[in-house]
C-alpha positions as CSV (number, residue, x, y, z in Angstrom):
1,M,-23.1,-70.9,-100.6
2,K,-19.6,-71.8,-99.6
3,T,-18.2,-70.6,-96.3
4,G,-14.7,-69.3,-96.0
5,M,-14.2,-67.9,-99.5
6,T,-15.6,-64.4,-99.0
7,G,-17.2,-64.6,-95.6
8,K,-20.6,-63.7,-97.0
9,T,-22.5,-66.6,-95.3
10,A,-22.5,-65.0,-91.9
11,W,-23.6,-61.7,-93.2
12,T,-26.2,-63.2,-95.5
13,R,-27.8,-64.9,-92.4
14,I,-27.8,-61.7,-90.5
15,L,-29.2,-59.5,-93.3
16,L,-31.7,-61.8,-94.8
17,P,-34.8,-62.6,-92.8
18,F,-35.2,-66.0,-94.5
19,S,-32.7,-68.7,-95.2
20,L,-32.0,-69.2,-98.9
21,V,-31.5,-72.9,-98.4
22,T,-34.4,-73.9,-96.2
23,G,-36.8,-71.0,-96.6
24,L,-37.3,-70.9,-92.8
25,P,-37.0,-67.6,-90.9
26,N,-33.6,-66.8,-89.4
27,L,-35.3,-65.6,-86.2
28,P,-32.8,-67.0,-83.7
29,V,-30.1,-64.7,-85.0
30,L,-32.0,-61.5,-84.6
31,P,-32.5,-61.6,-80.8
32,V,-28.9,-62.5,-80.3
33,L,-27.8,-59.5,-82.3
34,A,-30.1,-57.2,-80.4
35,C,-28.4,-58.1,-77.2
36,A,-24.9,-58.0,-78.6
37,G,-24.5,-54.2,-78.8
38,P,-22.5,-52.1,-76.4
39,R,-24.2,-50.9,-73.2
40,H,-24.9,-47.2,-72.8
41,K,-25.7,-45.5,-69.5
42,V,-29.0,-43.8,-70.3
43,E,-29.2,-41.6,-67.2
44,T,-26.2,-39.5,-66.1
45,E,-26.0,-38.7,-62.4
46,P,-25.9,-35.0,-61.8
47,S,-22.8,-33.8,-60.1
48,P,-23.3,-32.6,-56.6
49,S,-23.8,-28.9,-56.3
50,T,-21.3,-26.9,-54.3
51,V,-21.9,-23.6,-52.5
52,A,-19.7,-21.9,-55.2
53,D,-22.5,-22.7,-57.7
54,G,-24.9,-20.5,-55.7
55,F,-25.6,-19.9,-52.0
56,E,-26.6,-22.0,-49.1
57,L,-29.9,-21.5,-47.3
58,T,-30.3,-23.4,-44.0
59,L,-33.8,-23.4,-42.5
60,N,-34.6,-24.3,-38.9
61,N,-38.3,-24.6,-38.4
62,H,-39.3,-24.4,-34.7
63,H,-42.9,-23.6,-35.6
64,W,-45.6,-26.2,-35.2
65,L,-46.8,-25.7,-38.8
66,D,-45.1,-26.4,-42.1
67,I,-43.4,-23.3,-43.5
68,N,-43.3,-22.2,-47.2
69,V,-40.1,-20.3,-47.9
70,F,-39.6,-17.7,-50.6
71,V,-36.6,-15.7,-51.8
72,Q,-37.5,-12.2,-52.9
73,H,-35.1,-10.9,-55.6
74,D,-35.4,-8.2,-58.3
75,G,-39.0,-7.4,-57.3
76,E,-40.3,-10.9,-57.4
77,A,-40.7,-13.7,-54.9
78,S,-39.7,-17.3,-55.9
79,R,-40.9,-20.2,-53.7
80,V,-37.9,-22.4,-52.9
81,T,-39.2,-25.1,-50.5
82,T,-41.5,-26.1,-47.8
83,V,-40.0,-27.1,-44.5
84,T,-41.9,-29.6,-42.4
85,A,-42.9,-28.6,-38.8
86,S,-40.2,-28.8,-36.2
87,S,-37.5,-29.8,-38.7
88,S,-34.4,-28.4,-40.5
89,Q,-33.4,-28.3,-44.1
90,S,-30.4,-27.1,-46.0
91,L,-30.4,-26.1,-49.7
92,I,-27.9,-24.9,-52.2
93,L,-29.8,-22.3,-54.3
94,P,-28.8,-21.1,-57.8
95,L,-27.1,-17.8,-58.4
96,W,-30.1,-16.4,-60.4
97,L,-32.0,-16.2,-57.2
98,L,-29.6,-13.5,-56.0
99,G,-30.7,-11.3,-58.8
100,E,-28.6,-8.6,-60.4
101,S,-28.1,-6.7,-57.2
102,K,-27.4,-9.7,-55.0
103,I,-29.8,-8.2,-52.4
104,V,-32.6,-10.5,-51.3
105,R,-35.2,-11.0,-48.6
106,I,-36.2,-14.4,-47.2
107,I,-39.9,-14.8,-46.5
108,A,-41.3,-17.6,-44.3
109,E,-45.1,-18.2,-44.3
110,P,-46.6,-20.8,-42.1
111,V,-49.1,-23.0,-44.0
112,G,-52.6,-22.2,-42.8
113,E,-51.7,-19.1,-40.8
114,Q,-52.2,-15.5,-41.7
115,G,-48.8,-14.1,-40.6
116,S,-45.4,-14.3,-42.1
117,Y,-41.8,-13.4,-41.3
118,T,-39.7,-11.4,-43.7
119,T,-36.0,-10.7,-43.2
120,D,-34.4,-7.3,-43.8
121,L,-32.7,-6.7,-47.1
122,L,-29.7,-9.1,-47.2
123,R,-26.6,-8.6,-49.3
124,V,-25.6,-12.2,-50.2
125,D,-22.6,-13.0,-52.3
126,P,-22.0,-16.3,-54.2
127,G,-20.7,-19.0,-51.8
128,Q,-22.1,-17.4,-48.7
129,S,-24.7,-19.1,-46.5
130,V,-27.9,-17.7,-44.9
131,E,-29.4,-19.4,-41.9
132,L,-33.1,-18.7,-41.0
133,N,-34.6,-19.7,-37.7
134,V,-38.4,-19.6,-37.7
135,E,-39.8,-19.6,-34.2
136,S,-43.3,-20.5,-33.0
137,V,-43.8,-16.8,-32.4
138,L,-43.0,-15.4,-35.8
139,S,-41.8,-12.0,-34.5
140,K,-39.0,-13.8,-32.5
141,S,-37.6,-15.5,-35.7
142,N,-34.0,-14.5,-36.7
143,Y,-31.4,-15.0,-39.4
144,S,-27.7,-14.8,-40.0
145,V,-25.5,-14.4,-43.1
146,Q,-22.0,-16.0,-43.1
């Protein structure tokens, strides 16, 4: 084959697994072609959530046990997190947890203890924040909505 007339020599080497002249495999070309393609980012980073996408729940655990936290909405309770003993955690929760009525209760249950703390019915609008302080004596726990 002549090079330069139609430019088929380069394409023939790429497309044919064996050389027409020598009969040897054209293997060195294949790995080079595999690495020559454009690079694509496989994983896209999620955009950071904002409070407008839901509502903020800040949990301050002053209890000596870990606390399971639930949001009760539309007649069902959804577990949202576990807060380690004597620590704080802040979450942005999705709007669907507010339910149709936007009236919720926050329930805190210490892991391995019988009691729990349940807030009153809370009217929470999108973008608002709820802070729950769980005390070592559960009856002294408190909350605020801002």
